[in-house]
Short mmCIF file of the C-alpha atoms (twelve columns), coordinates in Angstrom:
data_MODEL
# 
_entry.id   MODEL 
# 
loop_
_atom_site.group_PDB 
_atom_site.id 
_atom_site.type_symbol 
_atom_site.label_atom_id 
_atom_site.label_alt_id 
_atom_site.label_comp_id 
_atom_site.label_asym_id 
_atom_site.label_seq_id 
_atom_site.Cartn_x 
_atom_site.Cartn_y 
_atom_site.Cartn_z 
_atom_site.pdbx_PDB_model_num 
ATOM 1  C CA . UNK A 1  -17.335 -17.111 -1.036 1 
ATOM 2  C CA . UNK A 2  -20.937 -16.018 -1.338 1 
ATOM 3  C CA . UNK A 3  -21.685 -12.427 -2.251 1 
ATOM 4  C CA . UNK A 4  -24.431 -12.386 0.362  1 
ATOM 5  C CA . UNK A 5  -25.214 -14.216 3.570  1 
ATOM 6  C CA . UNK A 6  -28.517 -15.382 5.000  1 
ATOM 7  C CA . UNK A 7  -29.556 -14.063 8.400  1 
ATOM 8  C CA . UNK A 8  -32.712 -15.308 10.067 1 
ATOM 9  C CA . UNK A 9  -34.254 -13.111 12.708 1 
ATOM 10 C CA . UNK A 10 -37.507 -13.309 14.584 1 
ATOM 11 C CA . UNK A 11 -39.811 -10.306 14.422 1 
ATOM 12 C CA . UNK A 12 -43.048 -9.650  16.212 1 
ATOM 13 C CA . UNK A 13 -46.295 -10.237 14.348 1 
ATOM 14 C CA . UNK A 14 -46.845 -6.470  14.356 1 
ATOM 15 C CA . UNK A 15 -43.456 -5.831  12.762 1 
ATOM 16 C CA . UNK A 16 -44.105 -8.510  10.162 1 
ATOM 17 C CA . UNK A 17 -47.497 -6.955  9.372  1 
ATOM 18 C CA . UNK A 18 -46.005 -3.469  9.001  1 
ATOM 19 C CA . UNK A 19 -43.229 -4.761  6.747  1 
ATOM 20 C CA . UNK A 20 -45.749 -6.622  4.597  1 
ATOM 21 C CA . UNK A 21 -48.004 -3.561  4.328  1 
ATOM 22 C CA . UNK A 22 -45.058 -1.294  3.523  1 
ATOM 23 C CA . UNK A 23 -43.678 -3.498  0.784  1 
ATOM 24 C CA . UNK A 24 -46.474 -3.769  -1.813 1 
ATOM 25 C CA . UNK A 25 -44.170 -2.747  -4.668 1 
ATOM 26 C CA . UNK A 26 -41.502 -5.337  -3.822 1 
ATOM 27 C CA . UNK A 27 -40.979 -8.518  -5.761 1 
ATOM 28 C CA . UNK A 28 -42.007 -11.914 -4.397 1 
ATOM 29 C CA . UNK A 29 -39.722 -11.377 -1.426 1 
ATOM 30 C CA . UNK A 30 -41.877 -8.444  -0.306 1 
ATOM 31 C CA . UNK A 31 -41.407 -7.901  3.407  1 
ATOM 32 C CA . UNK A 32 -38.133 -9.830  3.444  1 
ATOM 33 C CA . UNK A 33 -36.643 -7.568  0.775  1 
ATOM 34 C CA . UNK A 34 -37.761 -4.470  2.649  1 
ATOM 35 C CA . UNK A 35 -36.303 -5.774  5.912  1 
ATOM 36 C CA . UNK A 36 -33.024 -6.560  4.114  1 
ATOM 37 C CA . UNK A 37 -32.897 -3.057  2.617  1 
ATOM 38 C CA . UNK A 38 -33.494 -1.490  6.035  1 
ATOM 39 C CA . UNK A 39 -30.819 -3.640  7.694  1 
ATOM 40 C CA . UNK A 40 -28.263 -3.049  4.944  1 
ATOM 41 C CA . UNK A 41 -28.854 0.721   5.059  1 
ATOM 42 C CA . UNK A 42 -28.395 0.683   8.838  1 
ATOM 43 C CA . UNK A 43 -25.192 -1.388  8.543  1 
ATOM 44 C CA . UNK A 44 -23.766 0.976   5.915  1 
ATOM 45 C CA . UNK A 45 -24.515 3.979   8.131  1 
ATOM 46 C CA . UNK A 46 -22.954 2.256   11.155 1 
ATOM 47 C CA . UNK A 47 -19.783 1.543   9.157  1 
ATOM 48 C CA . UNK A 48 -19.670 5.160   7.931  1 
ATOM 49 C CA . UNK A 49 -20.091 6.419   11.498 1 
ATOM 50 C CA . UNK A 50 -17.174 4.239   12.646 1 
ATOM 51 C CA . UNK A 51 -15.020 5.584   9.820  1 
ATOM 52 C CA . UNK A 52 -15.939 9.180   10.710 1 
ATOM 53 C CA . UNK A 53 -15.124 8.520   14.375 1 
ATOM 54 C CA . UNK A 54 -11.725 7.074   13.417 1 
ATOM 55 C CA . UNK A 55 -10.920 10.061  11.231 1 
ATOM 56 C CA . UNK A 56 -12.023 12.482  13.950 1 
ATOM 57 C CA . UNK A 57 -9.806  10.650  16.435 1 
ATOM 58 C CA . UNK A 58 -6.760  10.932  14.157 1 
ATOM 59 C CA . UNK A 59 -7.442  14.615  13.452 1 
ATOM 60 C CA . UNK A 60 -7.837  15.291  17.168 1 
ATOM 61 C CA . UNK A 61 -4.540  13.541  17.904 1 
ATOM 62 C CA . UNK A 62 -2.714  15.420  15.182 1 
ATOM 63 C CA . UNK A 63 -4.067  18.740  16.446 1 
ATOM 64 C CA . UNK A 64 -2.867  17.897  19.954 1 
ATOM 65 C CA . UNK A 65 0.457   16.547  18.663 1 
ATOM 66 C CA . UNK A 66 1.394   18.540  15.558 1 
ATOM 67 C CA . UNK A 67 4.734   16.740  15.336 1 
ATOM 68 C CA . UNK A 68 2.991   13.340  15.423 1 
ATOM 69 C CA . UNK A 69 4.061   12.449  11.895 1 
ATOM 70 C CA . UNK A 70 7.667   13.601  12.193 1 
ATOM 71 C CA . UNK A 71 9.137   10.131  12.727 1 
ATOM 72 C CA . UNK A 72 11.900  9.152   10.371 1 
ATOM 73 C CA . UNK A 73 11.050  5.857   8.626  1 
ATOM 74 C CA . UNK A 74 14.746  4.950   8.903  1 
ATOM 75 C CA . UNK A 75 14.232  4.625   12.683 1 
ATOM 76 C CA . UNK A 76 11.817  1.762   12.120 1 
ATOM 77 C CA . UNK A 77 12.916  0.330   8.779  1 
ATOM 78 C CA . UNK A 78 16.700  0.510   8.434  1 
ATOM 79 C CA . UNK A 79 17.807  1.063   4.861  1 
ATOM 80 C CA . UNK A 80 14.471  2.441   3.646  1 
ATOM 81 C CA . UNK A 81 16.019  5.781   2.698  1 
ATOM 82 C CA . UNK A 82 18.791  4.056   0.741  1 
ATOM 83 C CA . UNK A 83 16.247  2.964   -1.856 1 
ATOM 84 C CA . UNK A 84 15.545  6.580   -2.819 1 
# 
Protein backbone atom coordinates (compact mmCIF):
# COMPACT_ATOMS: atom_id res chain seq x y z
CA UNK A 1 0.00 0.00 0.00
CA UNK A 2 1.36 3.40 -0.94
CA UNK A 3 2.12 5.88 1.81
CA UNK A 4 0.55 8.62 -0.30
CA UNK A 5 -2.04 8.85 -3.04
CA UNK A 6 -2.19 11.06 -6.10
CA UNK A 7 -5.18 13.37 -6.48
CA UNK A 8 -5.60 15.48 -9.60
CA UNK A 9 -7.79 18.53 -9.34
CA UNK A 10 -8.47 21.37 -11.71
CA UNK A 11 -7.85 24.89 -10.46
CA UNK A 12 -8.54 28.19 -12.11
CA UNK A 13 -5.67 30.00 -13.80
CA UNK A 14 -5.86 32.63 -11.05
CA UNK A 15 -5.53 30.00 -8.33
CA UNK A 16 -2.62 28.40 -10.14
CA UNK A 17 -0.92 31.79 -10.47
CA UNK A 18 -1.39 32.57 -6.77
CA UNK A 19 -0.05 29.16 -5.75
CA UNK A 20 2.97 29.60 -8.01
CA UNK A 21 3.67 33.09 -6.66
CA UNK A 22 3.25 31.93 -3.06
CA UNK A 23 5.59 28.98 -3.39
CA UNK A 24 8.97 30.46 -4.39
CA UNK A 25 10.80 28.64 -1.60
CA UNK A 26 9.38 25.22 -2.50
CA UNK A 27 11.34 22.55 -4.28
CA UNK A 28 10.72 21.66 -7.93
CA UNK A 29 7.13 20.82 -7.08
CA UNK A 30 6.49 24.45 -6.14
CA UNK A 31 2.80 25.19 -6.44
CA UNK A 32 1.88 21.51 -6.28
CA UNK A 33 3.69 21.09 -2.96
CA UNK A 34 1.99 24.17 -1.55
CA UNK A 35 -1.43 22.96 -2.69
CA UNK A 36 -0.73 19.55 -1.12
CA UNK A 37 0.30 21.17 2.17
CA UNK A 38 -2.87 23.28 2.21
CA UNK A 39 -5.09 20.28 1.45
CA UNK A 40 -3.40 18.04 4.00
CA UNK A 41 -3.67 20.72 6.70
CA UNK A 42 -7.37 21.14 5.92
CA UNK A 43 -7.94 17.36 6.01
CA UNK A 44 -6.16 17.06 9.37
CA UNK A 45 -8.29 19.87 10.81
CA UNK A 46 -11.48 18.29 9.44
CA UNK A 47 -10.57 14.96 11.07
CA UNK A 48 -9.79 16.71 14.37
CA UNK A 49 -13.13 18.54 14.22
CA UNK A 50 -14.95 15.23 13.70
CA UNK A 51 -13.13 13.72 16.67
CA UNK A 52 -14.01 16.72 18.85
CA UNK A 53 -17.66 16.48 17.78
CA UNK A 54 -17.73 12.77 18.65
CA UNK A 55 -16.22 13.41 22.07
CA UNK A 56 -18.65 16.26 22.72
CA UNK A 57 -21.53 13.99 21.75
CA UNK A 58 -20.41 11.28 24.19
CA UNK A 59 -19.88 13.81 26.99
CA UNK A 60 -23.31 15.30 26.35
CA UNK A 61 -24.91 11.85 26.48
CA UNK A 62 -23.12 10.93 29.68
CA UNK A 63 -24.19 14.20 31.31
CA UNK A 64 -27.80 13.51 30.33
CA UNK A 65 -27.54 9.85 31.34
CA UNK A 66 -25.11 9.61 34.26
CA UNK A 67 -25.82 5.89 34.63
CA UNK A 68 -25.01 5.30 30.94
CA UNK A 69 -21.96 3.19 31.72
CA UNK A 70 -23.53 1.10 34.48
CA UNK A 71 -24.18 -1.97 32.31
CA UNK A 72 -22.77 -5.21 33.60
CA UNK A 73 -20.54 -6.83 30.95
CA UNK A 74 -21.92 -10.20 32.10
CA UNK A 75 -25.27 -9.18 30.56
CA UNK A 76 -23.68 -9.07 27.13
CA UNK A 77 -20.76 -11.48 27.44
CA UNK A 78 -21.69 -14.42 29.67
CA UNK A 79 -18.74 -15.72 31.64
CA UNK A 80 -16.64 -12.56 31.32
CA UNK A 81 -16.58 -12.03 35.08
CA UNK A 82 -15.48 -15.63 35.67
CA UNK A 83 -12.10 -14.82 34.14
CA UNK A 84 -11.31 -12.37 36.94
